[in-house]
C-alpha positions, 0 to 999 in steps of 0.5 A: 596497160601502163608503160615506162620506157627508157630511151629518147622517143626520137631515136632508134628503138624507143622511136619505133617503140612510140609509134606503136605505144604513144601513150607510153612515157619515155625517160632519157636525158631529154626528159631530165633523167640521167640514167647513170646516176645511182639517184635517179636509178632509184627514183625510176625504181620508185616510179616503175611501181605505178607501171605495168610494164618496163622497157629497158631500152637505152643504151647505157655505158659502164654496166648502167643498163645492168644496175638499172634493172637490177634497181628496178627489179629490187624495188618491184620484188620488195614491194611485190609489185606485179611488173612486167621488165623487157631488157633490149640487149644486143646479140654481139654478146655472143660473138666476142672477136676478141677486142677490146671494146666493152659493149659486148661484155656489158650485153653479156652481163644484161643478158646473164643478169636478166636471165638470173632474174627471169627464172625467179620469175618463174618459181616465185612471185618476183617480177617477170624479166624477158631478154630481146636481143637484136642483131644489126639494126637498119639505123646502123647500116652505114657502120656495116654497109656490107651487112644484112640489117633487121629493119629498125621497124621490127624490134617495136613489132616483136616487143609488141608480140612479147606483150600480146602472149598470155600471163601464164607463158613466160618467155625468157630470152629472144635472139633475133639475127638477120640471115646473111647473104 
C-alpha cells in the first residue's frame, strides 16, 4: 500500500502519521511543494496516480485544501485510478460562533465537498473519499487551557483504523471530539 500525505512530517498530525507510516511520502513546503499553487496541485494530482492512498492533511488557507481535493479527485476519476482519499477536517465546522474567523468556513467547505464526492464513490467507480474530523487536539492545548483536548497521537490511530476496514465498506465521515469535563 503506497501512501502520499500532505503535510510536514515534523509537525502535528503528519508527524503522528509518520510514526505509523514511515514509508509514506510526505509533501509540503519543506519538500518543495507549495500546495496553494494550482500548478503544484495539478502535479500532486498526477503523482497520486502512483499511490493507493492520499491523505489530504495540510492546513491550507483560502479553501486550498478543498481545491487540492477537487484536483486529485478529478484526475483520479478521469484516469479511472482506484485511489482512496482521506481528508482531515475539523469539528469546528459545526460550531460557528458568529466570528469573522474563516477557518470554520474553510473546514465546512471541505466537509460538504468531501460528502458530495464520497457519495459518488459508493454509486460509481470514482475514487473513495472519507472525511475524518477532529476536535481540539493536544498540540493546541496552549490555545485552549480550559478545554479537554484529544491526544494528537490518536489521530494517526483513527486514520489507520480507516485503512484497516474492508474495501466493501465505505465510511463517508468520522467526527471525533473529546468529552468536556
